[in-house]
Structure formats: structure tokens, C-alpha cells
N, C-alpha and C positions, 0 to 999 in steps of 0.2 A: 437544722432543717431550713430555716429562713435563708441562711447563707447559700446552701445548696440550691434552693429554688431561685434565688436571685442570680446566681451565676449561670443557671440554666435558662434564665429569662422567662420564668413561669409568670402567668398572668396574675396570680393572687398575691404578688408582692408589689408594693407601690413603686412608681418610677424613681422617687427620691431615694428610697431604701436601696433599690438596685444600683443606682448611680454611686451611692456612698460605699456600698460593699464592693463593687467592681473597682472603684478607685483604690480602696484598701488592698484588695487582692493584687492589683497592679504594683502598688508600692512594695508589697512583700515578695514580689516575684513569683506569685502562685501560678502554677501551670496545671490545669485539670488533667487527671489521669485518664487517658483515652481508653486504656484497657478496662478499667473499672466501669467507665461509661458504657463500653461495649457489652459487658456482662449484663448490665441493666436493660439496655435497649435491644440486645441481640443483634447488633450491627457493629461493624468496625470502622465505617466511614473510609474504607480502603478498597481500591480496585486493583486487580492484577492485570498487567499488560504483557502479553507474550508475543514477541516479534523476532525475526531472524537476527537483526543487529541494529543498534541505534546509529551505526555508521552508514547504514543504507540510506542514500539521499532521499529516497521516496518516503521512508518511514519517519525521517526526522521531522517533517512538517506535520504529518498525521499525529505523531506523539505530542508535538507542541500543542496542537489544537485540543487534544483530549486532556492534557494536563492543565491547560488554561481554564477550560470549562469545568474540570473537576475542582480546581482551586476556587472558582467562583461559588461552587455548590458546597464547599466545605469537605471535599474528599481528598485523600492522598492516593498517589499512584505508586505501586510496586512494579518495577520493570524487570523482566527476565528475558534473556536472549537464548534462542534455540540453536543458532548457527546452522539452521536448516537440517538439524539432526532429529529424527523422530524419537529416539531414546531420550535425548536431552529435553525435547518438548514435553514428554510425559513427566520427567522429573520436575521441570519448571512448574507445570500445572499442579502437580501434587504438593509441592512446597507452598504454592500460593493458596491452595485450598486449606492446607494446615494452618495458614495464617488467618483463616476464616474471612477471606475477602468477600465483599458484598456482591461482586460480579467480576467477570473475566472478559477482557478484550483479547482475541487470539488471531494472529495471522498464521494459518495452518501450515505445518510442514507437509507439503504435498507428497504423496506416494501412490503407487498403483493399487494398494490394498483397498478392498471395498469396505472394510471395517477397521476401526481402531479402538481398542479397549478403553483408553482414557476418555474418549469422546462419549462412549456409551455410559461410562460412570458419571460424567458431568451431567448428561441428560437425565440419568436416573436420580441424581441428587437434586435435580431441578435448580441447579446453579444458573443464575442469569448470565448468558454468554452472547457477545456480539462478535461476529467474525469480521476481520479486516481483510477483505478480498473475496473472490468467488468461492463457493463451497465445492468440496470434493465429495465423492460417494460416502466416505467415512464420516463426514460431518454434515451431510444433507439434512435439512430440516431446522438447522440453526440459523437465525436471521443474521444479516450483516450488511455492511456497506461495500459497494464495489463500483468500479468504473464500467461504463458500457464499452468494453474492450473491442468488441467486434465492429461497432459503428465507427469508433475512433480510428482503428486500423484501416477500415474501408475508406475513410476520408483521406488518409495518407496516400493510399494507392491511387485513388481517384485524382488527387492533386498531381501525382507523377504522370498519370495517363493524360491529363489535360495539358500538361506541358509538352506532350508528344512522345513520351517514352513508351515503348512496346516491349522491350526486354528488361524487365525489372527483377533483379535478383532479390531473394528474401532470405534473411538470416534468422533462423528460428530460435525459440527459447527452450527451456527445460521441458523434456517430453512429459514429465509428470504434472506440470503446472496447467490448470484449466485456463488461466489468463493467456498463456502462450498459445494454446489451441485456438482460443477465440480471436486473437490477433492474426493468426495465420489464416483463419477462416474469413476474416474481413478482407485480407489480401486476395484470397481465392475468389470471393464473391465479386469484388470489383473487377477482376480480370474477366470472369465469366460474363458479367454484364456488358463488358466492352468487346465481347465475342473473341476473347483471347484464351487459348488453352494454358493451363498451368503446366509449365515446362519443368519437369523434375531436375533438369540440368541447371536450373536457375535457383534451386532451393538448397540451402546449405545449413547443416546442423551447427548451431552456435551454442548458446547457453545464456548466461546472465552477466558475464564479466567483461572487462576490457580485454583481457587475454583471450577470451572466447571469440570476441570480435576480430582480434588480430589473426587468430588461426583460421577463422572462416574466410577472411579477406584473402589470405595467402592461398588457400585452397581455390577460391574463386579465380584468382589471377592465374594460378597454375593450370586450371582446367580451361581457361580461355573461353568462357561461356558467352561472351559478347554482350554482357549487360551494359546498358547505358545509365542505369540507376540502381541504387541499393536501398532496400527498405529493411531496417533492423528491428528486431522485436523489442529492443530497449535502447535507451540512450547510452548506457555503458558499452553495449555491443556496437552501437553505431560509432562511438568515439574510437574504440579499438580498430574498427574497420577503416574509418576515415584517416586515422593517423598512419595506418599501414599503407593505404593508397597514396597518401602524400609522400611517404618515405620511398615509395617505388617510383616516384617521379610523375605521378598523375596529378592533374589539377582538378580541384573541386570548386565549382560545378562544371567547368569547361569540358573536361574529359568524362566525368561521371558524377552524377548527383547522389547524395546520401541523405537519408532521413531516419530519425530515431523515434522514440516513444517514451514520454515521461516528463520532459522539460526540467531535468535537473539543472542546477545552476551552471555547471560546466558547459552545457550545450550553447549557452548564450555567449560564453567567453572562450570557446574553442577557436583555434586558428581560423577556421571558416565556421562562423556561427551556424548551428545545425537547425534545419527544419525538423520539427518534432510535434508531439502531442502534449498539450498542457493538461496534466491530471489535476483535478480539483482537490489537492491534498488536504488543505485546511478544512474545506467543506466536508470531506470524508470523515475527518476527525470529529468535527462538530456533530455531524449526523449520527456517528457511532455513539457519542455520549448522550444525545437526545434519545436514541433508541434504548440505551441502558436505563435511563431514568424511567422510561415508559415500562420496561420490564420489571423494575423494582416496584412500580405502582400496581403491577399485576395486569397491565394492558397487553394485548396481543399486538405484535409488531411484524412487519414484513420487510424483507430485504429491500434496500434502497439502491438503485442503480443510477449513478450520476453521469451526465454527459461530459465528454472531454472536448477540448478545443484545439484545432489545428493551428500551429504557429509556423508561418512561413518565414524562413530566413535565407541567408546567402548560399546555403549548401545545395539548393535545388534550382535547376534552370532547364530550359529546353535542351534536348540532345544536340550534338554536333550534326550539321547537315552532311549527308553522305556525299 
């Protein structure tokens, strides 16, 4: 009993005894059985982290921040990838719940459905959950951390307007994603405030990948919409678009300006460094962990929206004079 208390750092064992027993345990290579400890404390000191993929450049920094903070607090992280598939998301969440994780961080797989059974079950179990990204109808009421997408996108459009652009093409994101809708609304709002109509001929359905940006750029060029600038829903889409424009012989920004959203590493090192929005990825991760600790204490928490910063680079400039 004295050994057990010493290794748990209980107060009723003297400091000298603790030091001696811990030194002996270290010499013997003793490692505490976390499963046995979990049975006693009814905790596992583990969190589940459900994201589309660790290869996504946006999530890499968020995951790093969560894992670092978890390490400081003595928690381990179990990561599961949904690959943006709702069926796989449900499997991932169920497996993590079977491991009795103390809480879940989830980047939802967005879909049009108003309800999703797995999220109803999570809330019924009262499992602490923090969303990474804006909520959808099926997970509304669950707190999370997100970027002020609308304001950030609005600032990009305003930047292009102030440069003198009036025909700004917009490459949209996935139709099911709330963040894509907010970014598009920021674009629309900035145009309306500048007394410019939203021209449907300047809006092109893209998605979230470099290939999506390539296809949207080719469509834009084929339709000869007369855009002097392009605002993309994400950096990957912007990179696909910009690479295509350059391959077609256009110069950036002399012939056309291009702006993205996210500030992934590639934007700074692209052939023409891209103007974009810097998302506070590390701060999003830290805020998510802080919220989780509050939930574990039984505190009530509210969703936190963090501002993003416009980063002006060489890909945007005033349009060519007529």
C-alpha cells in the first residue's frame, strides 16, 4: 500500500520515502498499468480525435496543438481518420467510445441530413465533445472552436475591391460544408456593400482539392467571364487555379489576381506567393483543449470563434488599365 501511494504521489507518504521508492521503481523498469488505474479512477487519460485526415495541412497544426497540450496534462490522443465518409465517421467514434476515452474532438463529416444517429448517441451518453469547425444541424448544440469564416472571406473580397477589381470570380467549396457557405457569404456581402451585384457568371463550383481548382479555372477560362481577379474558397483550390492560369500563359498578378484561404505552407512557396487568410490553427487547437478540460470539470462552455488575418502577397495587384 505504501508503494502504491508513493507512486501515486499521495500526501500521506513522506517525501523521502516517495523519492526512494520512485528511484527503485525506475531502476527496476516498473511502468504503471494505466488500464488498472483507469478501473480505479473511472478515467482512461485518453482523448479521441476524429478528423478527415492527418495529411490535411489545416488539421496538421490543430492536431499538433491538441497533442502538445494533452501531453502537458498527462493525456494521450487516439487519432481516427474519417476520410470525409459518414459511415466511417460513425465507426471511428464507436471504436473510440469502446476504448472509454474521456472525451472526443470531432471534425464533423458534413452532410445534408438534419440528424445523425451517432451524434444523438454521444449526447445521450453525455460524452464530453468539442467540435473542430462550425456545427451542422445534426450536431448543433455541441460546443466547438471555429474561425470567423464570413469576416475573413469578406476581408479578402474587400482587399480585391480596394485594388480596383470589380469582376471578381469566386470558386466555391463543398455544398454540404457550413464553412464554405460562410466564406461565400463574406464574398457576397463585400460586393453588396460596394454596390456590385453578385454575377452568377462569375461563380464556379469547385470543391476542396487542387484538382477541383484546376477544373474550375478551366471552366472559367472557357466561359470567358472577364474576371480580373479570382477568390478561391481554400488554398488548395487557389493553387490548382493559379497553376492552371500560369500554364495557359496568363501572368499573376499582371493579367489576373488570385487569392486563397487558409495559409497552408505551400501558399508562401508557390511560384507566385499567394495572398490568403491565415487561420489561427495552433490557437484553435489550444482553445479546443481548454474547452475539453472545462467540460471534464463539469463547466458549461460556449463555442469560440477566432478571427483570421489577411496575408497580402504577390498574387494580388491592381487590374490592368483598360
